[in-house]
C-alpha positions as CSV (number, residue, x, y, z in Angstrom):
1,M,-77.5,-31.8,-90.7
2,V,-76.7,-31.4,-94.4
3,G,-73.0,-31.2,-95.1
4,I,-70.9,-30.1,-98.1
5,K,-70.4,-33.7,-99.1
6,D,-74.1,-34.1,-99.5
7,V,-74.3,-31.1,-101.8
8,A,-71.4,-32.4,-103.9
9,T,-72.9,-35.8,-104.3
10,M,-76.3,-34.5,-105.3
11,A,-74.9,-31.9,-107.7
12,G,-72.4,-34.4,-109.2
13,V,-69.3,-32.3,-108.5
14,S,-66.3,-32.4,-106.2
15,I,-66.3,-31.0,-102.6
16,G,-63.8,-28.5,-103.8
17,T,-66.2,-27.2,-106.5
18,V,-68.9,-26.7,-103.9
19,S,-66.4,-24.9,-101.7
20,N,-65.5,-22.6,-104.6
21,V,-69.2,-21.9,-105.3
22,V,-69.7,-20.8,-101.6
23,N,-66.4,-18.9,-101.1
24,R,-65.1,-18.0,-104.6
25,P,-68.0,-18.2,-107.1
26,H,-66.2,-16.2,-109.8
27,V,-63.8,-19.2,-110.4
28,V,-66.7,-21.6,-111.3
29,S,-68.5,-21.7,-114.6
30,V,-72.0,-20.2,-114.7
31,A,-73.7,-23.5,-115.5
32,T,-71.9,-25.4,-112.7
33,R,-72.4,-22.6,-110.2
34,T,-76.2,-22.4,-111.0
35,R,-76.5,-26.2,-110.6
36,V,-74.7,-26.2,-107.2
37,Q,-76.6,-23.2,-105.9
38,S,-79.9,-24.9,-106.8
39,V,-78.8,-28.0,-104.8
40,I,-77.7,-25.8,-101.8
41,E,-81.2,-24.2,-101.7
42,E,-83.0,-27.5,-102.1
43,L,-81.1,-29.2,-99.3
44,G,-80.9,-26.1,-97.1
45,Y,-77.1,-26.3,-96.7
46,V,-75.5,-23.7,-94.4
47,R,-71.7,-23.3,-94.4
48,D,-70.0,-24.3,-91.1
49,E,-68.4,-20.9,-90.4
50,S,-66.8,-22.1,-87.1
51,A,-65.0,-24.9,-88.9
52,R,-63.9,-22.6,-91.7
53,Q,-62.5,-20.1,-89.3
54,L,-60.7,-22.9,-87.4
55,R,-59.0,-24.0,-90.7
56,A,-58.1,-20.4,-91.6
57,G,-56.6,-19.8,-88.1
58,H,-58.6,-16.6,-87.5
59,S,-62.1,-15.4,-86.7
60,R,-64.3,-13.0,-88.6
61,T,-66.3,-12.1,-85.5
62,L,-65.9,-9.1,-83.2
63,A,-67.7,-8.8,-79.9
64,L,-69.0,-5.8,-78.0
65,L,-69.6,-6.1,-74.3
66,V,-71.4,-3.1,-72.8
67,L,-72.7,-2.1,-69.4
68,D,-76.4,-1.8,-70.1
69,L,-78.3,-2.4,-73.3
70,G,-81.4,-1.0,-71.5
71,N,-79.7,2.4,-72.0
72,P,-80.2,3.8,-75.5
73,F,-76.7,5.3,-75.2
74,F,-75.1,1.9,-75.4
75,V,-77.5,0.9,-78.2
76,D,-76.2,3.8,-80.2
77,I,-72.6,2.7,-79.5
78,A,-73.5,-0.8,-80.7
79,R,-75.0,0.7,-83.9
80,G,-71.8,2.6,-84.7
81,A,-69.6,-0.4,-84.0
82,E,-71.7,-2.8,-86.0
83,Q,-71.6,-0.5,-89.1
84,A,-67.8,-0.3,-88.9
85,A,-67.6,-4.1,-88.7
86,H,-70.1,-4.6,-91.5
87,D,-68.1,-2.2,-93.8
88,E,-65.1,-4.6,-93.3
89,G,-67.1,-7.7,-93.9
90,L,-66.9,-8.8,-90.3
91,N,-69.6,-10.0,-87.9
92,M,-70.5,-8.4,-84.6
93,I,-72.1,-10.0,-81.5
94,T,-73.2,-7.9,-78.6
95,C,-73.3,-8.9,-74.9
96,N,-74.8,-7.1,-72.0
97,S,-73.1,-7.2,-68.5
98,G,-75.9,-5.4,-66.8
99,Q,-73.3,-3.6,-64.7
100,R,-72.5,-7.0,-62.9
101,T,-69.0,-8.1,-62.6
102,D,-70.0,-11.8,-62.5
103,R,-71.9,-11.6,-65.8
104,E,-69.0,-9.6,-67.3
105,A,-66.6,-12.4,-66.3
106,S,-68.8,-15.1,-67.7
107,Y,-69.1,-13.3,-71.1
108,L,-65.4,-12.6,-71.3
109,S,-64.7,-16.3,-70.6
110,M,-67.1,-17.4,-73.3
111,L,-65.6,-15.0,-75.8
112,A,-62.1,-16.2,-75.0
113,E,-63.2,-19.8,-75.5
114,H,-64.7,-19.0,-78.9
115,R,-61.5,-17.2,-79.9
116,V,-63.2,-14.1,-81.3
117,R,-61.1,-11.8,-83.4
118,G,-61.3,-9.0,-80.8
119,V,-63.5,-7.4,-78.2
120,L,-64.9,-3.9,-77.7
121,L,-65.3,-3.5,-74.0
122,S,-67.1,-1.1,-71.7
123,P,-66.0,-2.7,-68.4
124,V,-67.7,-2.6,-65.0
125,D,-64.2,-2.1,-63.4
126,T,-60.9,-2.0,-65.3
127,A,-59.1,-3.3,-62.2
128,G,-61.5,-6.3,-61.8
129,G,-60.4,-9.9,-61.8
130,S,-62.5,-10.8,-64.8
131,L,-60.5,-8.4,-67.1
132,S,-57.2,-9.7,-65.7
133,A,-58.1,-13.2,-66.6
134,F,-59.2,-12.1,-70.1
135,R,-55.9,-10.3,-70.7
136,R,-54.1,-13.7,-70.5
137,S,-56.2,-15.0,-73.5
138,G,-54.1,-12.7,-75.8
139,I,-57.3,-11.6,-77.7
140,P,-57.0,-7.9,-78.6
141,F,-59.5,-5.5,-77.0
142,V,-60.4,-1.9,-77.1
143,F,-62.0,0.1,-74.2
144,V,-65.2,2.0,-75.2
145,D,-66.6,4.8,-73.1
146,R,-63.6,4.4,-70.8
147,T,-60.2,6.2,-70.7
148,V,-57.2,4.0,-70.2
149,P,-54.2,5.8,-68.5
150,T,-51.7,3.2,-69.8
151,S,-50.7,2.0,-73.2
152,E,-52.0,-1.6,-72.7
153,A,-54.9,-1.1,-75.1
154,C,-56.7,1.4,-77.3
155,S,-59.5,3.4,-75.8
156,V,-62.3,5.7,-77.0
157,S,-64.1,7.9,-74.5
158,V,-65.6,11.2,-73.7
159,D,-64.1,13.6,-71.2
160,D,-66.6,13.1,-68.4
161,V,-64.9,15.6,-66.1
162,V,-65.5,18.3,-68.7
163,G,-69.1,17.0,-69.1
164,G,-69.8,17.3,-65.4
165,T,-68.3,20.8,-65.4
166,L,-70.4,21.9,-68.3
167,A,-73.6,20.8,-66.6
168,A,-72.8,22.4,-63.2
169,N,-71.6,25.7,-64.8
170,H,-74.9,25.9,-66.7
171,L,-76.9,25.6,-63.5
172,L,-74.7,28.1,-61.7
173,E,-75.0,30.6,-64.6
174,T,-78.7,30.3,-64.5
175,G,-78.7,31.3,-60.9
176,H,-79.0,28.1,-58.9
177,Q,-77.3,28.0,-55.6
178,A,-78.6,24.6,-54.2
179,I,-77.8,21.8,-56.6
180,A,-78.4,18.0,-56.2
181,F,-76.3,15.6,-58.2
182,V,-77.8,12.1,-58.7
183,N,-74.9,9.7,-59.4
184,G,-74.5,6.1,-60.2
185,P,-72.3,3.5,-58.6
186,A,-68.9,4.9,-57.6
187,L,-67.3,1.7,-59.1
188,L,-67.9,3.2,-62.5
189,A,-65.2,5.6,-63.6
190,Q,-67.7,7.6,-65.7
191,C,-69.7,8.4,-62.6
192,R,-66.6,9.3,-60.6
193,D,-65.5,11.6,-63.4
194,R,-68.8,13.4,-63.7
195,E,-68.9,14.1,-60.0
196,Q,-65.4,15.4,-60.1
197,G,-66.5,17.8,-62.8
198,V,-69.4,19.0,-60.8
199,R,-67.2,19.6,-57.7
200,A,-64.6,21.4,-59.8
201,A,-67.2,23.8,-61.1
202,L,-68.5,24.6,-57.7
203,A,-65.0,25.0,-56.2
204,A,-64.0,27.4,-59.0
205,A,-67.0,29.7,-58.3
206,P,-67.5,29.6,-54.5
207,A,-70.4,31.7,-53.1
208,P,-72.1,32.1,-49.8
209,G,-75.0,29.7,-49.4
210,R,-74.0,27.6,-52.3
211,R,-74.4,23.9,-51.6
212,L,-74.2,20.5,-53.3
213,S,-76.2,17.4,-52.3
214,V,-74.8,14.1,-53.8
215,L,-77.2,11.2,-54.0
216,E,-75.7,7.8,-55.1
217,V,-78.1,5.2,-56.6
218,S,-77.4,1.6,-57.4
219,G,-78.8,1.6,-60.9
220,L,-78.6,4.0,-63.9
221,D,-82.3,3.6,-64.9
222,V,-85.6,5.5,-64.7
223,A,-86.7,3.6,-61.6
224,S,-83.6,4.7,-59.7
225,G,-84.2,8.2,-60.9
226,R,-87.7,8.2,-59.5
227,D,-86.4,7.0,-56.2
228,A,-83.7,9.7,-56.2
229,G,-86.4,12.3,-57.0
230,A,-88.4,11.2,-54.0
231,R,-85.3,11.6,-51.8
232,I,-84.6,15.1,-53.3
233,L,-88.2,16.2,-52.4
234,G,-87.4,15.3,-48.8
235,I,-84.3,17.5,-48.6
236,S,-84.8,20.7,-46.6
237,P,-84.2,23.3,-47.8
238,R,-84.9,21.7,-51.1
239,P,-82.5,22.1,-54.1
240,T,-83.7,24.1,-57.0
241,A,-81.7,22.1,-59.6
242,V,-80.7,18.5,-60.3
243,F,-78.0,17.1,-62.5
244,C,-78.1,13.4,-63.2
245,A,-75.3,11.1,-64.3
246,N,-77.4,10.0,-67.3
247,D,-80.6,10.8,-69.1
248,L,-82.5,7.8,-67.7
249,L,-82.0,9.0,-64.2
250,A,-83.0,12.5,-65.3
251,L,-86.2,11.1,-66.8
252,G,-87.0,9.3,-63.5
253,V,-86.4,12.5,-61.5
254,L,-88.7,14.4,-63.9
255,Q,-91.4,11.8,-63.4
256,A,-91.1,12.2,-59.6
257,M,-91.3,16.0,-59.8
258,V,-94.4,15.9,-62.1
259,A,-96.1,13.4,-59.8
260,A,-95.4,15.6,-56.8
261,G,-96.7,18.7,-58.5
262,V,-93.3,20.4,-58.7
263,R,-93.1,22.5,-61.8
264,V,-90.1,21.9,-64.1
265,P,-88.4,24.2,-64.8
266,G,-90.3,26.7,-62.7
267,E,-89.5,25.1,-59.3
268,M,-86.9,22.6,-60.3
269,A,-84.3,22.6,-63.2
270,I,-83.1,19.2,-64.4
271,V,-80.0,18.3,-66.5
272,G,-79.2,14.8,-67.9
273,Y,-76.2,13.2,-69.5
274,D,-75.8,11.3,-72.9
275,D,-78.5,13.2,-74.9
276,I,-80.4,10.0,-75.9
277,E,-83.4,10.4,-78.2
278,F,-85.8,10.3,-75.3
279,A,-84.3,13.4,-73.7
280,A,-85.6,15.7,-76.4
281,A,-88.9,13.8,-76.6
282,A,-89.7,14.0,-72.9
283,A,-92.8,15.9,-71.7
284,V,-90.4,18.6,-70.6
285,P,-87.5,18.3,-73.1
286,L,-84.4,17.7,-71.1
287,T,-81.2,19.8,-71.1
288,S,-78.4,17.2,-71.5
289,V,-74.7,16.8,-72.0
290,R,-74.3,15.2,-75.4
291,Q,-71.9,12.3,-76.1
292,P,-71.3,11.2,-79.7
293,A,-72.3,7.6,-78.9
294,A,-72.4,6.2,-82.4
295,K,-69.0,7.8,-83.1
296,L,-67.6,6.2,-80.0
297,G,-68.6,2.7,-81.3
298,Q,-67.4,3.4,-84.8
299,T,-64.0,4.7,-83.8
300,A,-63.5,1.9,-81.3
301,A,-64.3,-0.8,-83.9
302,E,-62.0,0.9,-86.5
303,L,-59.2,0.8,-83.9
304,L,-59.8,-2.9,-83.2
305,I,-60.0,-3.8,-86.8
306,A,-56.7,-2.0,-87.5
307,E,-55.1,-3.9,-84.6
308,T,-56.3,-7.3,-85.8
309,A,-55.5,-6.7,-89.5
310,G,-52.3,-8.6,-89.2
311,H,-50.0,-6.0,-90.6
312,D,-46.2,-6.5,-90.3
313,E,-45.6,-3.3,-88.4
314,P,-46.4,-3.3,-84.7
315,H,-49.7,-1.8,-83.6
316,V,-49.5,1.5,-81.7
317,H,-52.3,1.9,-79.2
318,E,-54.3,5.1,-79.3
319,N,-56.4,6.8,-76.6
320,V,-59.1,8.9,-78.3
321,V,-61.0,11.3,-76.2
322,Y,-64.0,13.3,-77.5
323,R,-65.3,16.5,-75.9
324,P,-69.0,16.5,-74.9
325,E,-71.3,19.4,-75.5
326,L,-74.2,20.9,-73.6
327,V,-77.6,20.9,-75.3
328,V,-80.0,23.3,-73.6
329,R,-83.7,22.6,-73.6
330,D,-86.8,23.6,-71.7
331,S,-85.9,21.7,-68.4
332,T,-83.5,24.5,-67.4
333,R,-84.8,27.6,-69.3
334,V,-86.4,29.4,-66.3
335,H,-83.8,31.3,-64.2
336,H,-83.8,31.4,-60.4
337,R,-82.3,34.5,-58.9
């Protein structure tokens, strides 16, 4: 592996001059800088960033650990966070827990070992042991897509109770009395909050014959949605509307309905959550509860960057909560009376 000493020897300059060319080129004469850069290119020299950060005593790398990179919602969060980091001259690495606590623990341990500058975290469970262990590392972290009731860390989230209420109220207002809610694992606070919102909407507008069927699935993907759709088709009497905890589940339910010859929205209305790009592009464009995913990532990264900036004044944790909005499309446009 080519080192800085090799470059200095071949260019006929000191190691300090090579360091200046790499880190502070403006302090080196044009002629010397050109000669050293030519040698760097010829030898293929790459700066050892880990060693540089070790000498400096701090890292220029942030990390983002999310629940599921198979979900475009989290990809949009990553995009927003990465842009904020890039604007500050920082690097961003992204990790995927896959909604598994063991994988989450492994990534957090690795990030602590590498002493990253800070972590943006969408945890499987805020009360889990993996997070407790990571707290002891002293590395700052910010919760993304998760509300923190305490002042232990900053958080950026969307009010999922409001989101669930928006979806349920829309179905009630369009005349549906029998509603199915397809929810993800109860371990996830987002899923619990969305169900709470659904139940609150129904409790606020009681009516004879109104009923709610809750189906919990283990995954938050299209395949789980198809399975839930098959289960809904077996309910008697069958619901006329389905609200899903995310858009991938809703797309799976839509596939199941189309395969069974059930007309959407004629016989079954469907509402998703997140408003990912595929929601509007579906064969039947999906009504969905929109979350500002990129904004979540950007805001969380900005809070983490501010916390790790090393200012003399103490950092005050912030809990930022955005309000979701309902985007109505074809999947709920036909009214049932």
